[in-house]
KOLTORTOR-400607 format. One record per residue (C-alpha): residue in one letter; z, x, y. Coordinates in steps of 0.5 Angstrom, whole numbers, plus 500, padded with zeros to 3 digits. Last residue first. Example, Ala and Ser with C-alpha at 12.3 -4.5 7.8 and 13.67 -1.06 7.14 Angstrom:
S514527498A516525491
***
This chain:
I234141798E234136792K235129794G242126794G246125787S245117787R252115789R253120794R260123794L265122800T271126800V277123805F282127809S286122813F288123821D294122826A293124833E294130837D296135832K299141834E306139831G303136824R301129823P304128816P298128810T293123809E289125803R283121800A279123794I272120791E270115796E263113794W257113798E250110798E252103797P257103803A251106808L254111812E252110820P251117823F256121826H256120834A256125840D257123847G264121847P269115848I275115844D277110838L283114835A285115828V281121826E278121819T277128817L270127812E268132807I261129806M258130799H251130796T247131803K239131803E238124806L244126811L240132813A237130820R243125822Y248131821I243136824E242131830A250130831G252137831G253139826A256144820V252142814I255147809I251150804E254149797P255153790A256160794G255166790M254170797E247172796S245166793A248162798L245166803R238165800R239158800A241158807I235161810D231156806L235151809S234153816E227154815P226147813L230145819S226148824R226155828A232158824V236163827H241167823A248169826G252175828P248175835A245168836A238169840F234164843D227166845P223161841N228155843R227150838T234151835V237151828V243156828V244159821S252161820E254166815R262165813G268169812P269170819L266165824P260167828R261166836G261161841I264155837S261150843D255154843W253154836T254147836R249146841R244151837G245146831M249148825I247150818M253154815P253159809R259159805G265164803W270160807T267153809R273148806A278153807K276154815Y275146816R282145812K285150817L282146823D284139821S291141821S290144828L288137830R286138838W282132840P275130843L271136840G266140844N259139847G261134853V264130848G264130840I265127833V265119835G264114830N269109832R274111828A274118830R270123826A271130823V266133820V264137814A257136811V256138804L249140801K249142794P246149792N241150787M243156782
***
């Protein structure tokens, strides 16, 4: 089994995905979807994303990419390069019986793995908001929208949003 790379991300209309190493909004509905979409799968993330989460997430295996040779992430797997992170995530996917590896951010990791990503589970947040982390631009000829859902805004959601599934038209490169 060769797992597919799936990026899971919430993005404002202007491309912002983060500010000050955190999310610039509170969307309880999105966090519930994130948990359901990533459960039982290995997740590749950068060190700053790991720091912002602050702990291993239950039901998932985290692979943290860092250039810092002294970095330790209790409860997670540490990779010193993207190729090493993919090797670790492939092994974990096999052990977990997971058909996918989740790309969990941040901006550098999304950008670096975009060429190999097969699908994007995107939460489009109906805000234009300042931020210091942006999701890479997506070429419309490379991506097709295959599903969209716009649920009602929940009581703990700070903005309107849509859940959008994008699939790479060419299938994506092997990981």
